[in-house]
N, C-alpha and C positions, 0 to 999 in steps of 0.2 A: 620758609615762608612761601615757597613757590606754589604748593598745593592749595592753600587758602585763596591765593590770588587767582589761580586757574578756576577754582570752583566758583568764586564770586563773578569772574568774567563770564562763565557759562550761564549762571543764573541771570545776569544782566542781559546777555544775548537772547535768552529765551523770552524776555519781556519786550524786546524791540519789535516794531512793526515789520511785517514781512518775513520774520524768522519762522522756519518750519521745522518742527520736531520730526525726525525720521519716522517713516510710516511704521516700521517694525516696533518702535517704542510704544506707539499708541494702539497697536492692533489688539482687538478684542479676541477672546478665546471662546469658541463655540464647540461644545462637545456633543457628539452623537453617540450614545451609549450602545446602541444595537440597531441592526437594520430592520426595516418594516417588512421587507420581503427579500428572499435570497434564492438564487438559482445556482446549481452546481452542474458543471459538465466535466465528467471524469475521463481521463485518458490513461490507458494501461501502461505499465512498465514495458519497455521494448522487449525484454526477454522474460517477462513475468510468467511463471508456471507454478503450479502447486499451491500450497498454503502460503498465506501472506503473513509476514512478521511486521507488526505495527511499528517496530523500532527502525525498520529499514524498508520503507515503501519508496520505490523508484518511479512511480507514476506521478501525475500532477493533475490539477483541476483548474478550470477557468471559473472563478467565483464572480458572480454579478449580484450586487446589492442595491436595493432601493431604500433611500432614507429621506425623511422629511426633517428639515432643519430650518431654524429661524436665524437669518443673517442680519446683522446690524448694518447700518450705512457706513461705508468706508472700509479700511483694511481689517481683516480678521484672519485668525488661524482656526481652521475647522479640523477638529480631531475626530477621526473615525475609530472608535474603540471596538474591540472584538473581532478585528480582521484575523485571518488565519496566521498562525505563528510562522508558517512557511512561506509567507507572501514574498513575491519578487517585486520590490518597490518600483523598479524601472518599468515594469509592465503595467502599472496602475494607470487607468484612464478615468478621469472624473468628468462627468457631464452634468449639465443643469445649473452650473454656477454662473450668475449674471456677469460677474467680473472675471470669469475664467480662472485658471490655475496659474499662480506665479511660481510656486515651488512646492516640492513634496519632501517629506521626511518620514523615515521609519524609526520609531523608538524601540530599541531592543532591551531597555532596562525594565524588566518585569519584577514585580514584587515577589520576593522569595526570602527564605531565611538568610541566604548568603548576601543578597543585595541589601537586606535590612541592616546587617552588620556593617557592610561596606559604606552605606550611606549614613551610619551613625558613629563613625570613627571620631573620637575626641569629644563625644557628647555623653550626657548622663543617661543611664538606664537604671532599672531596678533589678537586682539579682535576688531571686527567691530560692532559698535552699532550706534543707531540713536541719534544724538545730540538733547537734549530737547529744546534748544533755536532756532536752525536753521532748525531742521528736516532733516538734511543731514546725510549721512553715514560717520562715522569717524573711522579710524583705529588707535588703540592704542597698543603699545608694552605691552606684559604681559608675566608672567611666571606661568606655572601650578605648584602649590605647593601641591595639593591633588586631588584625583579622581581615577577612575570615579564613585565610589559608596560611598554614595548615591547622591553626587553632585560633581561639579568641583569648586575648590577654586583657585582663581587667585591672583597674586600680580601685581598691576599696580602702576603708579605714585601716584594715589590717595589713595593707601593702599590695604588692603586685602578685597576681595569681592567674592561673589558666582556668577557663570554664570547663567544668565536668572532669576535673582531675582530682577531686577530693574523695571520690568513691561514693558520694551521695547525689541524690537527684537534685539537679539545678536547672533553672530556666531564667530567661531574660524577658523583661517587659519593657516595651518601648512607649515613650510618651506620645509620639506621632510618627506618621509615615514620612520618611525623608522625601524632600522635593525631587521631582523627576522620575519617581517610581510609579508604575501603573500596574494594576492587577490584571489588565488585559493588554494584548498586543495593540499598538496604536499606529495608525498612519495619519499624519497631519499634512494639510495643504494650506498654503497661504493664498488668499483671494482678496479682492477689493470690489465690494458691491456698490453700485451707484445709488442704491436706496435700500432701506430696511424692508425686508420681505421674507415670507416663508416659501421655500422652494423645495422641489423634489430633486434630489441628487442621485445620480446613478454612478456607482463605483464598480469598476471591473478590474480584475487583476488575476495573474497566475499565481498559484501556490503549490509548493511541493508537499510531500507527505500524504499523498492520496494514491489509491490504486483500486482496481476492481477485477473480478473474475466471473466467469460463467461456470455454474455447477449444474450438471445435467443429471436428472433422475429418470431412469427408464424402467418401466414395469413390463415384464414379458407376459404375453398372452398365454393362455393354457395350451394352445396348439403349437406354441413356439415359433409362429410365423409372423408375428406383429408385436409392436411395443406401443405403449402410451408414453410419449416423451414430454417431460416437463423440465424447465430450466430455471434455476435461481440466478439472480444477479446479486453477487456479493460485493458490497461497497465497503471499503476500508478507509478510515480517516486516522492518520497518525498524529494529527494536530490536537492540542488540548481543547480547542474550541468546538462547540456543538452548533450545528446549523439546523435550526428548527423549521419544520414545515417547508422544506426546500423543494423547489422544482428540480428534479434530478434527471440527468440524461447521461448516457455512457457512449463513448466513441470506440469502435473496434477498427483495428488497422494501425499502420505505422505512419507517422509523419515526421518530417525532419525537425529536430529540436537540438539546439546547442545547450550544453550543460551550463547552468547558472549557479554560482557558489551561493550557499545559504549564509544568511547573516547569523553569526554566533550570538546566542542570547546572553546578555549580561545578567544572568540569573542562575540559580542552582541551589542544591541542598547543602547543608553543612555536614562535613565529615571531620569531626574533632579528633585530633591525635595528640596524645601527651605521654610522658614517661611517668612511671609510678612515683608517688611522692617520697621524698627522703633519699633520692639517688641522683647522681649527676653522671652516671655511666652512659656513654654514648652508643654502646653496642647492644643495649637491651632491645628485645623485640617490642615494636610499637603496639600499643593497644588502641584499636579503633572502636569508637562508640557508634551507636546507631545515629542516623541523621536526626538533626534537631527537629522537634515537633511543634515549633511556633506556628507553622502554617501547614495544614493538612490538606493534601490534594487527593481527591478520590476520582477514579475514572474506571470505566469498564474496559478491561484489557482482554484481548484474545489473540492467541498465537496461531490460529488456524485450526482446521479440523480434518479428520481423515476422510470422512464421507459426507456428502451433502445431506441435508435433512430431507426426509420423505416429502413427497408432493403434498400440498395442503388440499383441503376440500375444494371441489370445483368452483371456480370464480370466473368472471368475465375475462376473456383472453386479453393479454397485453397487446398494445398496438404493434403492428409489424414494423420491422426496421426501416429506416429511411436512408436514401442515398445521400451521401455528402462527398461528392466527387467519387474517388475510389474507396472512401471510408464508409462505414455504416454507423448510423446513429440509432440508439435504442432509448426510448423515452419511458420513464416510470410514470404511469398514468395518474397517480395520486400524490399529493404533497407528502414528503418523507423527511423524518428527522434523522440526520446523520450525526450520531453522537461522537464526542471527542474521544480519541484513543479507543475506538471500538469498531466493530463490524456490524453490518446490517444486511439482511437478505430480503429481496423483493422479487416478485414473479417477473420472469423475462420472456418465457415461451411456453405455449401449451399446444402440443400436436398429438392428438389421439390417433390410434390405429395406423401407425407407420409400418409399412411392410419391412420385414427383416429376414435375412437369410443366414442360417447358422453355418459357419465354416471353421476350419482349423488353420493355424498359421504358425510357421517357424522360419524366420530368416536365418540364412547360413552364410558363412564366409568360405570362399574357395580354399580347399585344403584343410578346413577345420575338421577335427575328428569328433564324431558323434556316435554314441552307442545306445540306441533306444531312448533318445532324448524326448521328453514330453513336448507337447505342442500347446499353443494358446488357443482357447476357444474364443471366437469373435462373432459378433453379429454385424453383418454387412447391411448398410442402409444406402440407398440411392437418394441423394438429395435432389429430388425432383417432384413435381406435382403428382404424376401417376402413382408414385410410391407413398403419397400422403405427407410429403415434407416440402421441399422446394422453398426453403428460406435460408438466408445466410446464417451460419452458426459460428459465433466467436469461440476462440480457444478456451478451454477450461477442463475441469475434472468431470469424470463420469462415474456413475454408480448404477449398476444393473440389479434389479430386484425381481423376484418371482413371488406371486401370491399362491400360497398352498393352504390346504385345509387346516394345517397345524399352525399357520402364521406366515408372516412375510419373511422371505429368505434373501440374503445378499448373495449374488452370484459372482460379482466381480467389480473391481475398481480400476480406473484407468484415466487417460487424458486424451484429448483431441486437439489438433491445431485448428486454425481458422479454416473453415470449410465453406466454400461458396456454392451457389446453385449449380448442379450438374456434377459435383464431385462425389466420391465415395466416402462414407463415414464408417468407421470401425469402432464398435463398443466392446471393451474387454468383458469377457464372460467366464473367466476362470482358466484353469490349466487342466489338460487331459493327459492321463497316463495310458489311455486306451489307444490313442492315435500317436504313434511314435515315429522318429526319424533317425536313421543311421547313415553316416557318411564316412567314407574311407578313401584315401589316396591310393591309386593303383598304377601299374605300369601302363604306359601308352600302348595302344594297339591300333591296327588299321594303317591307312596311308599317312604319310607325313603331312601335318597340317600346313595349309597355305597361309600367306599373309591375309589378314592382319595377325594370325596366330604364328608367332615366330618360333624358330627352333628353341627347344628347351622348355616348351609348354608342358604342363602336367595335366593329368586326368584324375577325376574323382567320380565315385559312384554313390548316388543317393538311393536309399531304400526306405520307402514309406510303408507302414503297416497299420491296419485298422482292426482292433480287437472288439469293436462294437458289433452288436447284432443288427446294425442298420448301416446303410451306405453313408459315406461322408465325402466332402470335398476338402482337399488340403492345398493351401497356397504356400509355396516355398520361394521367397525372393532370394536370389543368389548374388552375392557381392554387393557392389555399390552402384549408384546411378551412373550410367555411361561406361561401366566396366565391360570389357569384351569377354563374353561367355559363349562358348561354342558347344551346344548340345550335339551329341553324336547320334546321327540318324533321325533327327526330328527338328522341328522349329518351335521355339517358345516365344510367348508374347512378352512385351515389356510393359510393366505396370508401374506408373510413377517413375519411369526411366530405368527401372531395374528388371533384368531378366527374371521371370517368375515361372516356376513349374507348378502346375495346378492339376494334379491327378485326381480322378474320381475313384475312390476306393470302395469296393463292394464289402458287404459284411464279412469280416474275417479275412479280407483280402490284402494284397500288397502290390506295390508298383516300384519300378526301378528306373533311374535315369543316370546315364553316363555323360559327362561333359568335360571339355577341355577349358583350361584357364591359363 
C-alpha cells in the first residue's frame, strides 16, 4: 500500500498553495529544423596532403548558424536539428537567448535500421515475407525479442525465429518511430525566457569531419617562359549533413589544437548473421546478408582524384587572401552549397602570365651510387610581384598542362608546401632521360681534410650530362639540411639549408663535382 499513499500525497502536494513543480517538468519543447543562414570556416588537417578520404578527414570547421525561433514565456528546451554529426558539444556557443543558456545536450541517437530495432524491443511489428506456396507477400504480426546484434529474433504464431534466415525475402514494418530517435543530429539547450517572443539565435560550434586542399592548374605558354596559374579550393565534408548556400572561408597555416574525442553515434546499419536452417553445428561458416534496406541513405561519395580539373572559363578573380595573424584566410566570394559526404571545388586563385624558368633537379645522398639516373624537370617560380605572382600559396597538388595544336597535354603532377611571398615555388613538369646524373664513391686525394671534416671522411664524384641540343641548368641538392658537405676546389651555395650544386650544361656537354662528406 506504500505506492498508492505516496502517489496520493504527491497529488495533494501539487494542489497546495505555494507548491512549485520543477521547471524541467513544465519546460516546453521548441524545435528549429534548419538554420536560416550558415557560415563555414574550414581548417586543414595538420599533415594533410594528396587526395582526401571522406571516411578519415582530420581537419575541422567552425560552423556558425543563424536561426529564427519563437520562444514561449518561461522554461523551454530549444532543439537545434541538423547540426553537423561531428559537432564538439563543449565548443557550442549560443547567443541571442533572452534567458541565456542553462544547459546543453547532444543527442547521438539517430534514426537508423539498428536504432529502430533497438528502440522496438518487446514491441509488435509486422513481418512481411514471401509465401512459399503462393509466392505472394504476406504480412504476419511479430514481436522483436532480441537484436539488433548479431541478428534479430522474432516471436510469431509459428514460434521463435531469426529474421532473414529462411532463404526468402523478409522485411519489417514499424508502427511508429521509437521515442528519442531523430533523423537529424540534435543539439538541445535549456533556457528560461522572461516573455514570449521571436528571437534570432546565433549558434557557433566546432565540428570534425572537414578538410580542404588547394589544387593548382598551370598552363605553360608557347615560349615556355611563363604560365597562367589557376587554383581550385577543394572542400571536403565527411558529415552526412549538407550546408546550403553557406558563406565559406578557408584558413591556411597551423594552429594549436588539442584532440577532442568524437561522440560515438548510437546508430548504424543492420548486419544480420545466421546459420543455415536445420543445423545446430557451431563450426559452420557464417552467412552474412546485405544491410537491411528499411532506411536508404544516399550521398555523393568521392575518394579524391589524381589531377585537378582544368581551369574554367575566365571569371572575376577571387578576393586576395587576408592576414589572420600568422595565418591566411581565403574567402569564397559567392554562397556555396557544401554537400554531405562530398567534395566541392571553387575558384581560389587566378594569376596570368607568371614568369617561369625551366630547370632540372635531382637530389642525391652522399655515397649513393647513381649510373645515368634521370632528372626531374621543374618550373621555377619566384613568388614576388615582379614575376607576376606575389601572393601566399597554400599547400596542395599541382598539374602542369601545355596547349598544343593537337590538344591539351599533361606535362606533370606534383605537390607544393605552403609558400609565402618571396619564396621559390617548384612545379613538377616531368622526368628527363636527356639530362642524367652519375655518382660514385672514390678514394680520397689531396691534403688531409681539416675539422669539421674528421679523419675517415669519404669522397664522391658527381657527373652531370646533357644530351639535349640546348643548354640547361641542373640543381643537385646534396645530403640533408645542415649536413657538412665539403666541395673540393670550389664553393657551393646552400638552398633551403642544403648544399646545392647548380652546373650550367651546354648542349651535349657535361660537368663534374668532387666533394667530401
